[in-house]
VMD Tcl script that draws the C-alpha trace (Angstrom):
set ca {
  {1.52 11.07 -23.25}
  {0.19 8.05 -21.64}
  {2.71 5.81 -19.99}
  {1.77 2.55 -18.34}
  {4.01 1.24 -15.28}
  {4.62 -1.37 -13.56}
  {3.54 -0.89 -10.18}
  {6.78 -2.21 -8.43}
  {8.46 0.21 -10.03}
  {6.41 2.89 -8.09}
  {6.77 1.61 -4.83}
  {4.00 -1.09 -4.44}
  {5.08 -3.98 -2.41}
  {3.62 -6.45 -5.43}
  {6.93 -8.46 -6.00}
  {6.88 -11.99 -5.87}
  {8.88 -11.43 -2.26}
  {6.47 -8.98 -1.01}
  {8.39 -6.13 -1.85}
  {9.13 -3.48 -4.55}
  {11.05 -2.53 -7.34}
  {11.13 1.57 -6.65}
  {12.94 3.03 -9.11}
  {13.35 6.77 -8.81}
  {14.12 7.64 -12.55}
  {10.78 6.37 -13.75}
  {8.80 8.11 -10.87}
  {10.84 11.24 -12.47}
  {10.33 10.42 -16.35}
  {6.42 9.59 -15.48}
  {5.71 13.30 -14.12}
  {3.20 15.56 -16.01}
  {1.86 12.54 -17.81}
  {-1.19 10.26 -18.07}
  {0.20 6.79 -15.42}
  {-1.03 3.74 -15.64}
  {0.24 1.45 -13.19}
  {-0.38 -2.24 -13.28}
  {0.98 -5.72 -11.92}
  {-0.34 -8.61 -13.93}
  {0.78 -10.99 -11.43}
  {-1.78 -9.30 -9.19}
  {-4.52 -9.11 -11.40}
  {-4.21 -12.77 -11.65}
  {-4.73 -13.88 -8.52}
  {-1.46 -14.40 -7.35}
  {-0.48 -13.90 -3.85}
  {1.99 -11.19 -2.70}
  {4.50 -13.17 -1.67}
  {4.30 -15.56 -4.09}
  {6.47 -18.33 -5.55}
  {9.74 -16.84 -7.14}
  {8.57 -17.87 -11.20}
  {10.61 -18.43 -14.34}
  {9.31 -19.53 -17.87}
  {10.34 -22.92 -18.83}
  {9.75 -23.95 -22.33}
  {6.84 -21.26 -22.44}
  {5.08 -21.99 -19.30}
  {5.57 -20.04 -16.40}
  {6.99 -22.44 -13.40}
  {7.99 -22.10 -9.84}
  {11.38 -23.98 -8.90}
  {9.27 -26.54 -6.95}
  {7.70 -27.24 -10.47}
  {4.07 -26.23 -9.73}
  {2.86 -24.23 -12.68}
  {1.59 -20.81 -12.65}
  {1.00 -20.33 -16.05}
  {-2.70 -19.96 -15.55}
  {-2.07 -16.83 -13.04}
  {0.09 -15.44 -14.79}
  {-1.86 -15.56 -18.12}
  {-5.11 -14.73 -16.47}
  {-2.96 -11.48 -15.26}
  {-1.75 -10.34 -18.51}
  {-5.63 -10.97 -20.37}
  {-7.34 -8.85 -17.57}
  {-4.42 -5.90 -18.02}
  {-4.42 -5.87 -21.53}
  {-8.67 -5.31 -20.83}
  {-8.15 -2.24 -18.55}
  {-5.81 -0.73 -21.19}
  {-7.82 -1.48 -24.11}
  {-8.96 1.82 -24.49}
  {-6.21 4.06 -23.00}
  {-4.10 4.63 -26.11}
  {-1.28 3.82 -24.10}
  {2.13 5.31 -25.99}
  {4.63 3.84 -24.14}
  {4.96 0.93 -21.13}
  {7.97 1.10 -18.58}
  {8.70 -2.05 -17.09}
  {10.40 -4.39 -14.75}
  {13.28 -6.01 -16.09}
  {13.60 -9.84 -16.54}
  {10.33 -10.56 -15.08}
  {8.27 -13.31 -16.38}
  {5.73 -10.62 -16.90}
  {7.07 -7.79 -17.82}
  {11.38 -8.35 -19.09}
  {11.20 -6.81 -22.00}
  {14.82 -7.46 -23.00}
  {16.25 -10.50 -21.23}
  {14.45 -12.98 -18.99}
  {15.42 -15.45 -16.56}
  {16.37 -18.72 -18.65}
  {14.14 -21.30 -16.80}
  {16.88 -22.96 -14.70}
  {16.25 -20.54 -11.35}
  {19.84 -20.37 -11.84}
  {20.02 -16.43 -11.80}
  {21.52 -16.69 -15.41}
  {19.76 -14.46 -17.95}
  {18.91 -14.88 -21.85}
  {17.54 -12.65 -24.88}
  {13.28 -12.86 -24.31}
  {10.47 -11.22 -23.09}
  {7.66 -11.62 -20.69}
  {4.27 -12.69 -21.72}
  {2.81 -9.17 -20.44}
  {5.91 -7.28 -22.32}
  {5.14 -9.99 -25.49}
  {1.64 -8.93 -25.43}
  {2.19 -5.17 -25.30}
  {4.65 -5.52 -27.92}
  {1.97 -7.53 -30.14}
  {-0.53 -5.04 -29.52}
  {1.97 -2.20 -31.26}
  {2.64 -0.64 -27.57}
  {6.19 0.91 -27.46}
  {7.68 -1.09 -24.44}
  {10.65 0.11 -22.16}
  {12.72 -1.59 -19.88}
  {13.06 0.75 -16.93}
  {16.70 0.16 -16.64}
  {17.24 2.19 -20.28}
  {15.67 5.73 -18.42}
  {19.05 7.21 -17.93}
  {19.80 6.65 -21.31}
  {16.51 8.19 -22.54}
  {14.89 10.36 -20.11}
  {14.93 13.73 -21.69}
  {13.32 12.03 -25.22}
  {10.38 11.18 -22.78}
  {10.14 14.37 -20.79}
  {10.26 16.46 -24.35}
  {7.25 14.55 -25.56}
}
mol new
graphics top color blue
foreach p $ca { graphics top sphere $p radius 0.5 }
foreach p [lrange $ca 0 end-1] q [lrange $ca 1 end] { graphics top cylinder $p $q radius 0.2 }
display resetview
């Protein structure tokens, strides 16, 4: 199985605050599979650390009002180019991210409130027909992935 994974879930320090979102269950589940890791935000030229961002009326913005949309969208384009010929079966992504959120993202008020929706990378993967999965759901479906 060919699995795309958010780099931060694998322990890469590419999170907006300079840290990572290492996720042990993700690391366990991907063993023995072809893994492609990606951080669209880094691919888009956004630094580490960088400003915290949320999607506000369809545009990726920082809390101070700066638009980060170009960097985020450039990163998504580059990530999609990188995986174009990889025949990815599944993407395991970081929850709530403006790039990688699968089920929910922050609502754009920078108040910590969530809303249903996808980040722009998750949305692009879905449009391409790639199955996406929130890393928090691995505890439910771990056996299914490992048996493929």
